[in-house]
Backbone as CSV, one residue per row, in Angstrom:
resi,resn,N_x,N_y,N_z,CA_x,CA_y,CA_z,C_x,C_y,C_z
1,MET,143.530,110.619,57.797,142.207,110.365,58.330,141.878,108.880,58.184
2,ALA,141.256,108.307,59.208,140.941,106.889,59.201,139.745,106.604,58.300
3,SER,139.782,105.453,57.679,138.653,105.029,56.865,137.633,104.329,57.751
4,ARG,136.418,104.231,57.253,135.376,103.521,57.990,135.684,102.030,57.931
5,PRO,135.695,101.347,59.070,135.988,99.918,59.057,134.831,99.101,58.496
6,LEU,135.141,97.908,58.072,134.153,96.944,57.609,133.899,95.961,58.746
7,ALA,132.656,95.852,59.188,132.304,94.908,60.251,132.069,93.540,59.628
8,LEU,132.756,92.545,60.147,132.565,91.175,59.685,131.383,90.530,60.391
9,GLY,130.800,91.253,61.312,129.613,90.768,62.007,129.483,91.418,63.365
10,LEU,128.293,91.328,63.922,128.013,91.780,65.282,127.290,90.626,65.953
11,THR,127.841,90.141,67.051,127.345,88.934,67.694,126.997,89.222,69.143
12,ILE,125.882,88.685,69.603,125.511,88.754,71.008,125.767,87.369,71.586
13,CYS,126.533,87.315,72.676,126.966,86.024,73.198,127.206,86.078,74.697
14,GLN,127.494,84.928,75.264,127.758,84.840,76.695,129.163,85.315,77.039
15,ASP,130.143,84.975,76.195,131.530,85.337,76.502,132.367,85.334,75.233
16,VAL,133.522,85.972,75.310,134.510,85.973,74.240,135.859,85.726,74.892
17,VAL,136.602,84.753,74.350,137.929,84.435,74.863,138.934,84.835,73.794
18,ILE,139.899,85.683,74.164,140.938,86.116,73.241,142.218,85.335,73.550
19,ASN,142.760,84.660,72.551,144.010,83.925,72.699,145.143,84.934,72.846
20,PRO,145.874,84.907,73.965,146.922,85.909,74.181,148.097,85.791,73.210
21,ASP,148.303,84.615,72.639,149.426,84.418,71.714,149.106,84.886,70.298
22,THR,147.867,84.673,69.858,147.519,84.978,68.470,146.587,86.172,68.323
23,GLY,145.876,86.517,69.393,144.886,87.583,69.301,143.578,87.113,68.695
24,ASN,143.488,85.835,68.341,142.256,85.293,67.766,141.170,85.175,68.834
25,ALA,139.933,85.350,68.404,138.805,85.336,69.328,137.994,84.052,69.196
26,THR,137.552,83.540,70.341,136.601,82.441,70.385,135.325,82.981,71.016
27,VAL,134.229,82.927,70.263,132.943,83.425,70.727,132.207,82.245,71.369
28,VAL,131.726,82.445,72.594,131.115,81.370,73.372,129.622,81.621,73.544
29,GLU,128.819,80.634,73.196,127.372,80.613,73.405,126.660,81.816,72.786
30,VAL,126.543,81.787,71.475,125.834,82.821,70.720,124.330,82.607,70.895
31,PHE,123.579,83.690,71.069,122.132,83.558,71.223,121.405,84.729,70.593
32,GLY,120.120,84.534,70.314,119.280,85.565,69.720,118.147,85.982,70.623
33,GLY,118.098,85.387,71.833,117.061,85.722,72.792,117.594,85.585,74.202
34,ILE,116.992,86.356,75.101,117.433,86.331,76.498,116.208,86.563,77.387
35,SER,116.221,85.936,78.561,115.071,86.066,79.456,115.398,86.940,80.661
36,VAL,114.345,87.516,81.218,114.442,88.294,82.456,113.353,87.810,83.408
37,GLU,113.532,88.076,84.688,112.559,87.649,85.701,111.272,88.460,85.648
38,GLU,111.390,89.766,85.324,110.242,90.672,85.284,110.587,91.855,84.399
39,PHE,109.569,92.642,84.064,109.779,93.867,83.287,109.404,95.074,84.129
40,PRO,110.128,96.188,84.035,111.387,96.270,83.301,112.414,95.342,83.939
41,GLY,113.309,94.829,83.104,114.245,93.832,83.596,115.648,94.002,83.069
42,THR,116.595,93.543,83.878,118.000,93.536,83.505,118.465,92.082,83.521
43,PRO,118.879,91.536,82.383,119.333,90.150,82.352,120.723,89.999,82.949
44,SER,121.156,88.768,83.082,122.539,88.502,83.477,123.458,89.156,82.452
45,PRO,124.673,89.544,82.867,125.597,90.171,81.918,125.831,89.300,80.681
46,PHE,125.991,89.964,79.550,126.295,89.286,78.294,127.218,90.181,77.491
47,ARG,127.701,89.686,76.358,128.672,90.431,75.555,128.156,90.726,74.158
48,VAL,128.654,91.837,73.627,128.475,92.173,72.221,129.875,92.117,71.616
49,PHE,130.014,91.360,70.525,131.317,91.151,69.886,131.245,91.549,68.414
50,ALA,132.277,92.225,67.952,132.374,92.580,66.534,133.812,92.375,66.078
51,ALA,133.961,91.837,64.888,135.264,91.728,64.243,135.284,92.757,63.119
52,LEU,136.305,93.624,63.129,136.403,94.705,62.152,137.682,94.561,61.337
53,THR,137.605,94.935,60.077,138.779,94.956,59.218,138.712,96.202,58.341
54,GLU,139.720,96.365,57.490,139.845,97.551,56.641,139.899,98.825,57.474
55,CYS,140.543,98.711,58.635,140.737,99.854,59.522,142.068,100.501,59.154
56,ASP,142.113,101.801,59.203,143.324,102.519,58.830,143.536,103.662,59.811
57,GLY,144.583,103.587,60.602,144.849,104.642,61.576,143.962,104.505,62.792
58,VAL,143.638,105.637,63.406,142.804,105.644,64.610,141.342,105.627,64.187
59,THR,140.599,104.697,64.730,139.179,104.565,64.414,138.375,104.722,65.693
60,GLU,137.377,105.577,65.655,136.469,105.732,66.785,135.179,104.982,66.477
61,PHE,134.570,104.408,67.509,133.342,103.659,67.295,132.400,103.883,68.467
62,VAL,131.133,103.608,68.228,130.094,103.704,69.258,129.189,102.497,69.093
63,ILE,128.852,101.861,70.193,127.842,100.796,70.197,126.642,101.344,70.954
64,THR,125.471,101.321,70.334,124.259,101.782,71.012,123.281,100.622,71.153
65,VAL,122.478,100.699,72.192,121.458,99.691,72.451,120.143,100.425,72.632
66,ASP,119.159,100.139,71.797,117.895,100.871,71.868,117.032,100.460,73.046
67,ALA,117.486,99.495,73.837,116.693,99.004,74.960,116.947,99.785,76.234
68,SER,117.854,100.699,76.213,118.291,101.346,77.440,117.241,102.263,78.041
69,ASP,117.314,102.379,79.333,116.516,103.347,80.060,117.019,104.733,79.654
70,PRO,116.144,105.631,79.192,116.594,106.955,78.745,117.351,107.743,79.810
71,SER,117.118,107.439,81.086,117.828,108.165,82.140,119.272,107.687,82.307
72,SER,119.591,106.511,81.803,120.968,106.004,81.853,121.241,105.226,80.570
73,PRO,121.495,105.930,79.468,121.637,105.262,78.172,122.780,104.274,78.132
74,GLU,122.562,103.214,77.408,123.554,102.172,77.215,124.326,102.502,75.942
75,VAL,125.433,103.193,76.095,126.256,103.588,74.957,127.703,103.294,75.314
76,TYR,128.393,102.595,74.442,129.799,102.285,74.638,130.595,103.014,73.571
77,ARG,131.609,103.734,73.982,132.457,104.469,73.050,133.886,103.991,73.219
78,GLY,134.606,104.005,72.140,135.998,103.607,72.227,136.753,104.002,70.980
79,ARG,138.019,103.708,70.999,138.849,103.958,69.825,139.971,102.938,69.812
80,PHE,140.491,102.713,68.658,141.630,101.814,68.517,142.484,102.303,67.363
81,ARG,143.716,101.834,67.321,144.632,102.171,66.237,144.987,100.883,65.503
82,ALA,144.814,100.904,64.204,145.202,99.770,63.363,146.262,100.274,62.385
83,VAL,147.361,99.578,62.314,148.447,100.020,61.428,148.390,99.343,60.070
84,ASP,147.595,98.300,59.968,147.488,97.553,58.716,146.004,97.328,58.419
85,PRO,145.510,97.802,57.263,144.084,97.645,56.957,143.619,96.190,56.865
86,LEU,144.544,95.248,56.726,144.162,93.835,56.638,144.026,93.181,58.009
87,THR,144.458,93.875,59.042,144.350,93.349,60.399,142.887,93.267,60.812
88,VAL,142.527,92.200,61.527,141.185,92.094,62.101,141.259,92.587,63.541
89,VAL,140.422,93.555,63.865,140.351,94.115,65.214,139.109,93.535,65.881
90,ASN,139.303,92.899,67.040,138.192,92.301,67.771,137.735,93.248,68.877
91,LEU,136.447,93.603,68.851,135.849,94.419,69.901,134.929,93.532,70.719
92,SER,135.044,93.597,72.028,134.191,92.803,72.900,133.836,93.647,74.117
93,TYR,132.529,93.834,74.338,132.059,94.609,75.468,131.056,93.810,76.272
94,GLN,131.254,93.814,77.585,130.283,93.179,78.461,129.221,94.203,78.828
95,LEU,127.971,93.855,78.604,126.846,94.729,78.930,126.239,94.249,80.235
96,THR,126.223,95.125,81.208,125.767,94.745,82.542,124.564,95.543,83.009
97,ARG,124.232,96.623,82.309,123.175,97.493,82.823,122.052,97.760,81.821
98,CYS,121.901,96.901,80.833,120.783,97.070,79.893,119.467,96.895,80.639
99,VAL,118.575,97.849,80.482,117.249,97.749,81.077,116.255,97.582,79.935
100,PHE,115.561,96.462,79.923,114.569,96.183,78.888,113.193,96.465,79.464
101,PRO,112.467,97.441,78.907,111.180,97.843,79.481,110.059,96.824,79.311
102,GLY,110.136,95.972,78.302,109.083,94.987,78.087,109.524,93.942,77.095
103,PRO,108.712,92.897,76.892,109.076,91.861,75.926,109.038,92.441,74.515
104,ASP,110.111,92.244,73.782,110.178,92.827,72.440,111.468,92.377,71.762
105,LEU,111.651,92.865,70.562,112.881,92.668,69.802,113.656,93.971,69.891
106,TYR,114.882,93.923,70.425,115.703,95.111,70.631,116.898,95.085,69.688
107,THR,117.352,96.283,69.308,118.400,96.399,68.306,119.686,96.945,68.906
108,PHE,120.781,96.288,68.580,122.123,96.717,68.954,122.789,97.198,67.667
109,THR,123.386,98.377,67.697,123.959,98.959,66.492,125.395,99.383,66.750
110,LEU,126.276,99.087,65.806,127.673,99.502,65.859,127.862,100.622,64.847
111,TRP,128.381,101.761,65.315,128.564,102.953,64.501,130.046,103.270,64.381
112,SER,130.440,103.818,63.263,131.793,104.355,63.094,131.697,105.552,62.161
113,GLY,132.261,106.663,62.577,132.209,107.868,61.757,130.796,108.331,61.490
114,GLY,129.880,108.078,62.437,128.490,108.487,62.276,127.678,107.600,61.356
115,GLU,128.280,106.508,60.865,127.570,105.581,59.981,127.413,104.225,60.647
116,MET,126.248,103.608,60.436,126.007,102.275,60.950,126.852,101.278,60.149
117,ILE,127.605,100.426,60.869,128.405,99.424,60.153,127.970,97.998,60.483
118,ALA,127.164,97.828,61.541,126.630,96.498,61.847,125.440,96.649,62.782
119,GLN,124.542,95.658,62.707,123.346,95.689,63.543,122.925,94.265,63.851
120,ARG,122.370,94.074,65.035,121.911,92.759,65.464,120.715,92.934,66.385
121,SER,119.752,92.039,66.288,118.565,92.099,67.148,118.628,91.031,68.223
122,LEU,117.969,91.307,69.328,117.883,90.383,70.448,116.449,90.370,70.949
123,ARG,115.866,89.181,71.030,114.511,89.049,71.563,114.604,88.907,73.080
124,VAL,113.813,89.716,73.799,113.792,89.679,75.262,112.411,89.223,75.698
125,TYR,112.375,88.273,76.629,111.101,87.678,77.049,111.176,87.311,78.528
126,LEU,110.008,87.053,79.130,109.942,86.622,80.521,110.445,85.196,80.663
127,ARG,111.230,84.957,81.722,111.740,83.619,81.981,110.565,82.661,82.131
128,GLY,110.646,81.537,81.477,109.588,80.536,81.527,108.597,80.636,80.383
129,GLU,108.586,81.756,79.672,107.661,81.923,78.545,108.298,81.572,77.213
130,GLY,109.603,81.420,77.177,110.303,81.061,75.942,110.392,82.205,74.968
131,PRO,111.270,82.052,73.992,111.462,83.128,73.006,110.289,83.221,72.112
């Protein structure tokens, strides 16, 4: 049975570049706020990135976003296999359909085995009004 991984962080950013030779990740343009033209609003696509370690065997994970429209929830599910618990596993998901109902602070949560392993907030505001 796989152990619960340790999240080294959960980052909201513009992009993530993975080096094909080393597997190392470069996180591009980290931010804590994002603007939309109107509410409810969908911003330009962005990424959620997490680096995980202490993974053993097959690990299942879920990323949830509390900002989603209840009729089309923003939930990402996946699994990976790690053969060495010291290996760092990089997860990167592009979010394209988050619907933010109004200006607020929204929470992104990374789950594994039904337990929260990382969380990050994002402030959403109208373009031109600033964070």
